[in-house]
TIMI-226248 format. One record per residue (C-alpha): z, x, y. Coordinates in steps of 0.1 Angstrom, whole numbers, plus 5000, padded with zeros to 4 digits. Example, Ala and Ser with C-alpha at 12.3 -4.5 7.8 and 13.67 -1.06 7.14 Angstrom:
<pakols>
507851234955
507151374989
</pakols>
This chain:
<pakols>
500050014999
499350135036
501850265061
503349945078
502049955117
505650065137
503850175170
502149935198
499350255200
498750175161
498849805166
495849815193
494150075172
494049855144
493749515159
491349635189
488349435184
490649115179
492449145211
489149215231
487748895213
490748715223
490748775259
494348845259
495449055291
496349415281
499549375299
500849125270
499749335241
502949495240
504749155238
502449025214
503249305190
506849265194
506548885185
504248975155
506449245143
509548995141
507648705136
509048525164
508048175169
509648085203
507747835215
510247535213
512447725239
509847655266
507747335254
508546995241
506146765224
506246435233
504446125221
501845925239
499345625237
501945415216
502645715194
499045745184
498846125198
500746395212
501146605241
502846925250
505146965282
506547265298
510347235298
510947615313
511747595352
508347775357
505947975335
503548235360
500048315349
499948555321
503748605322
504148555283
502348495250
503448265222
502448235187
501347935171
501847925131
498747795109
500147485093
496847415070
494047665062
491247585039
487347605030
485947245037
485047195001
488447224992
490246995016
490646704996
491846884965
494347054986
495646745000
496246584966
497846884952
500047104975
503146924978
504046805014
500546875027
499446535035
502446425046
502946705071
499146655081
499946275085
502846325106
501246585127
497946405134
499846055138
498245895109
501245825086
502245515107
502945255078
500144975092
500544735064
504144715063
504044685099
501144435100
503244215072
506444225095
504644085127
502843845102
506143705092
507543715124
504543535142
504543285111
508343215121
507543175158
504842915151
507342705126
509742735155
507442675185
505142355175
501942285199
503542005213
506542205224
504442495234
502542195256
505942075271
506942405281
503842475299
504142125316
507742235330
507042565339
503942445363
506542175379
509042425384
506842635404
505642305425
502442205409
502141815408
499841835379
498942115353
496242345365
496542655339
497042635302
497742875275
497742755241
497143075221
497443155186
499042855176
496842735144
495442465165
492642285144
490142025154
492441725146
495241885164
492941925194
491941575196
495541485191
496441645223
494141395248
493141695272
490841495292
492941205302
496041405304
494841685324
491941615344
492841885371
492842185347
491142485362
492142725334
492142675296
492942905269
492842855235
492243195221
492743275186
493042925170
491142785143
488742525160
485542475138
483642155152
481242225179
481341845182
484441825189
485142065214
482041995232
483341635231
486941735248
485942025269
482841865288
485141565301
487241855321
485141845353
486942085374
487442375349
486842695363
487642925332
487842875295
488443105266
487642995227
487643365221
488643425183
487943075171
485643005138
483542795159
482043055177
480543205147
479142885135
477642725169
477842995195
474942925213
474742565214
478442545223
477342795253
474542555262
476542215261
479742325277
477442515306
475342205312
478241975311
480842165333
478942285364
482242445378
482742675352
482543025361
484343225333
483343125298
484643355269
486043625292
482043665307
480943545338
478543235339
475443215362
477842965383
480343245389
482043275425
484743295445
487143195417
485843445392
485743745415
489343625423
490543625388
489144005384
490544065417
494243945406
494343695433
494243385412
496043345378
498743135359
501043155390
498543115418
495442905401
493742765431
492542855463
492542545481
493542575516
492742935517
490243085540
488743375527
491043435494
489743755488
490243905521
493144175513
491144275476
490544645479
489844715441
488044475419
487344565381
483944335368
483444565339
482144405307
481744055323
478343985309
477143955348
473143935353
473043895388
475144075414
473243895447
475643635447
477043475483
480543515469
480043875462
479843965498
481444185526
482343845543
484543755513
485444125504
485644305538
488044545524
486544625490
486645005485
486645045445
484344865424
483644875385
480644725370
480644895340
479244725309
477144465325
473344425323
472544315358
469244265344
468243995371
468444255399
465944555405
467644915410
466744865446
468144515448
471444655434
471744935462
470844695492
473744485479
476344765477
475544945507
476344605526
480344705519
481044975544
484645065528
483045125494
484445465486
484545475447
481945285421
482245315382
479045205365
476945295333
474745585337
472045545327
472545185334
471544905363
471545195389
469045455373
469245735351
470745975377
474246035394
472946245423
470145965429
473145705430
475345915455
472245965477
471545625478
475245535484
476445825510
479345655517
480745685480
483545975477
483945925439
481445815412
483045745379
486145925388
484446245399
484246375430
480546315445
480646695461
480946835428
478346625414
476146745443
477347075435
476647085399
473246885400
474746675373
473146345363
475746195338
479246205350
482446015338
486046165345
487845855325
486645925293
489545805267
490245995238
489645925202
492645795186
493145765149
492245415135
493045435099
492545115080
496044935064
494245035029
493345385034
495645605017
497545935037
494946175023
491845965034
493545915070
494246295072
490346365062
489246115090
491546215117
491246605109
488346665130
490346595162
492446895154
490747145134
489447495144
488047755124
487048145121
485048365098
486448655080
484448985081
485249355075
482949655076
480349565046
479849195049
480848875068
481948575048
479348305040
481548035047
484247965075
488047895072
489047555089
492947565100
495147325119
497747465144
501147375137
502947085155
503147265190
499747415190
498147065180
499846895207
498047105234
495346845249
492046895265
491047005299
488047105315
490647325338
493147415313
496547585320
496747765288
494347955266
494547965228
492948225205
492748275166
494548635158
494648775123
497949045124
497449295097
501049455094
499549715067
496549805087
494049615065
492549285058
494949245025
498049215045
496848985071
498548665082
496848445105
498448295136
497148165168
498248335201
498848085233
499448235270
499248035304
495948125325
497547965357
501047925369
502647615356
506247415366
508447235345
507046915336
503647015333
501146885306
500047205287
496247205278
493647395264
489747385268
488547255236
485047385241
486147725256
482947935266
480547625262
478847525289
476147285296
473447485284
475047445247
475547055252
479047065262
479246675276
477646565244
479946785222
483046635239
481946345219
483946475190
486946405209
486346145235
484845825241
481545945258
479045675276
477045565246
474445395270
473445755281
473045855244
471145575234
468745565263
467945915254
467145835217
464745565227
462945795251
462946045222
461845755194
458945655217
457545995221
457946045181
456245705177
453145815201
451946105180
448746035165
448046145125
445346425122
443946505091
442046825085
438946825064
439046945029
437047285028
435247454998
437247744985
436048065005
438348324999
436948574973
438548824952
439649154966
438849344937
437749704945
434049774942
434650084918
436649834895
439850014901
443249824899
444949684929
448049874936
451049634941
454349714957
457049484952
461149464953
460849164928
462349244896
460348944884
456649084893
457549394881
458449264849
456049014845
452949144865
451149254834
447349224839
445149534839
443949454874
447149534891
449349844887
452749874902
453550144928
456650254943
455050404974
454450095001
451950265020
449750334991
449649984980
446749734987
449449454979
453149414994
454649174973
458349154991
461348934996
462349095028
460648995061
458349235077
457749275112
455949535132
459249765132
459449745095
455849835090
456150115114
459250255096
457450235064
454250325074
452350005067
448949935077
447049655090
444849675060
447349595035
447449225020
451149095024
452948795007
453648635043
451948465072
452548525107
454748265121
455348125088
458848035102
457347725113
457547585076
460147815062
463247745086
464547415082
464747315119
461047465126
459847295094
461146935110
459947015147
456447145132
456046775111
457346595141
454946765167
451846685143
452746335129
455946215151
458246035120
456146035091
457945815064
457946135039
460446335063
463946165069
465246175106
466146505111
467546665145
467947025155
471646995169
471047275190
468547155211
468746745202
472346655198
472346445226
469346245206
471246245176
474446105190
472145825204
470445745168
474345775155
475345495183
472345275173
472845265138
476645205141
476044915165
473244755144
475844775113
473245045095
474345305070
475345645090
475645895063
473946235072
473446575057
474146925079
472147195069
472147555084
468747655098
468147965073
470547945042
469847925009
471647804979
473147515000
475747715016
477947565046
475947235039
477846895040
477446545039
479346305062
479445985082
481746095105
480546185139
483346425149
483046605121
479146655127
479746805161
482346985152
480647155121
477947275148
480647555154
480047735121
476547815129
473147635138
472247335120
469947025114
471046705106
469246485084
469546125073
470846125039
469045975010
471545755001
469845584975
467545844957
465845804923
468245894895
467846024860
469945884837
472645824863
472146184879
470646274911
467946524910
465246724931
461746864924
460847224929
457147274933
455147624937
452447634963
449947914968
448647955003
445048135004
444248075038
445647885069
442447845084
440647705068
443247565050
443147645011
446147564992
446847554957
449647384938
450747544903
450247304874
453847334864
456847214885
460647184874
463446924879
466947024895
469546804882
473046774894
475846794867
477946474877
476646114877
475746014914
478145834935
478745704968
482445704964
484045884995
485646164979
482646224961
481246434988
483546694982
481946714948
479446974948
477846904915
477546534922
475646564954
473646904951
471147014922
470947404926
473247504899
471747854889
474248084910
477448064892
477347714880
476547534849
472647504847
471247204826
467547314821
465347014815
461847094801
459446934826
457346744802
460546604786
461646454818
458446324827
458346134796
461946014798
461945914833
458745704827
460245524803
463745464822
461945334852
458645224838
456545404861
453445654858
454445994867
450946094876
451045824906
454245994919
452246314916
449446214936
451946114965
453746444959
450446614963
449446424993
452846505012
452646885004
449546925018
450546715048
453246975053
451047255053
448347075074
451047025100
451547405101
447447465109
447447215132
450647305155
450447675148
446947825146
448448155152
449448165115
445748245107
445448605090
443048745067
445448985051
448048725041
448348535008
451648385000
454148174975
455947924988
458547694970
458347314983
461447074972
460846714970
463146404964
462146054955
463945784969
464745484948
461245324955
459645664941
458345754975
458446134980
460546285007
460146665019
463346835015
462347215024
459847495020
461147825009
459548175014
459248384982
460948134961
463048204928
460848184898
463848204873
463047914854
459247984853
459648324840
462048204816
460847884801
457247824788
456147504804
453747234795
451247154824
451846824848
448546664833
449646784795
446446964788
448147314779
451047544782
451947784809
453648074794
456848224812
455448544808
452148504820
453248274854
452848594878
449748674864
448248334871
449848344905
448448674916
444748554897
444748274921
445848474954
443848794950
441248724924
439948374934
440748224902
442247904896
443747894863
446847634860
446447574895
445347254915
443447284950
445247054976
</pakols>
């Protein structure tokens, strides 16, 4: 074992890179070393954790009298560290872990018990308080206030059904009613409601929310009531087309149960300074009641969540400009006032706040979408959810991550961690007063002795009672979609994202399909005229072993080779270093990244065809996060499935690939490297209950004209477990993934056997499916030829793996294209050809591949 670090000098020497990366001021190095060496976690002496939002989250408050900037550093323990595939299993198996995480994340409340208690309590109350007693109480209360008749009546949640409602005789008893709330009862008959309500001719407001009748006859009910009650201004919390002073006064807290009417009042709204009209389904703001005459002091207005579709943008600006005191406005952006915050404040120069943000700051930053009052996501577990499920849902609001590395290599997957209770109580701020960074303390100077902490220190001077905050997206600006990424923790404006998605969708639909003509074969053999063999240099063991034709001879000297067949990327720098020339043939095309990198493949196809059926909706999260969030919001709004698969741009073997329907999780996983997010094929075709995909091998002789061949063999890759959409199955690699030839149990299925059994199981003809697959593969390479003509190269010949999955209707979906694919199966198993006309011997596979690409042959390949 290495010697324990005992001096500050040694500590800094060993941890220099970590210290620099953390950003900790040098003057705090000694303080940090002392606390690490003595394992001093003294945050409790300076901070206090407080519950907020009704106990659904916590915040951290400073209890010391003051804490100057950069005056101290604190250790935060890591309560849970895990790799993502292990999260569910660890919560199941580690004693006390789920309970601690549930408490830390505020999801351990016994909702079921609470709901039951409340229900019992409510039932007792209803039994104690009959409808008639409630009515008597309302009449007595109105009389006590000096009203000669009942004007405002609330009979909410009393279980009133149609018969009870009729027995109350509202029209004869309460002709002067202005407001009636029957919220949360059991009214079912539209005829009964219409018959009784339409006799109340003075009614200004009616609330029937949360009654069964609305689900059965909402349209008819609204039409009849609005037609027969011309004075009605509020119906089910929404403004009617007849809204006026009363509805505005209700929202301005002028009218209510204690003051239901404005009789004898001139300009009843004259003292209103703040008016919240949000989510009132207002279609037209140009209303004589909404005027500077009635509202001369109006300074704050909230019109979020209203369509305002009967007014043009210009008309709305004209209405709002008439209020000289209006200095604060809240409105959806994009929305009825357009798509730009800057344009709104240019049109309304008196504004000092727009959506809670200083208008001077908006001008300074040039931001078009702004909102300062975004609310945090709070855990909303369902009563039936287990504690583990609640933790798995809420953890994305808390987890952080790092990746281990040493001099030799970097870990392929990240470690996620949850800070202890103190660290997890730190809230977010764009202008935080603390900074937090992960830190690996290596007391013996090596990674084997490492203990993980986070370190926290004040970056502003703080005083007793201040909330302590950090920047959840430290170092990430708008160039990396900061505002959109905050959606992982906060309710950001959905309208904006949906608007951006709809623009993106329109653009995709506008793409015209182009097709390249099929061209006769023009690539000739590259044999030497003197008949001497072609020299091949390769770093692939399979080619070294199985390329046995006399026309090809292997050489160890790359610069002597006629053909370079390599698994590594060859750029100009490599060519120069190795001594390669432009006269040598090579197994890669210029700019082939447009096919073999997942984000470029999707972009290439979308540029050529828009959104073809054979490509699942796909987003590059580095550039299209906003559009993706819009798509997610639309699917959620429309009740559609929202299961997505995240794939790194350029990692093989499903490394760092995951499946989720959690929007916060999707956004947070961007932190572990660039990814695409693709709609998961949740209903794939199955083989004996298991998921599978198909690996095809494509040989590309030329991109212009397009000369492409499909080998006459393919292989099926099967998952090991039966397919399931049960949420815990997404942590099971062998249920949802098919790549098993890297340290997992590989169940090889001979292709011909698979085809026969698949045809029997599903009563289909495989050759019909195969024809569709061929069309899709050709279209993929056509897209590359159309969008990237710079791929053309006379000295390129290449082999690609193309992965395809079938959906439950047996329609092919393209998954990915792989450069220099692993051909272990083709070189291990003799395979019957797709058309059943022969056998491709494993030892001959590369002989056929090289024969097609370099000798102009077509044995066991099919032109596309």
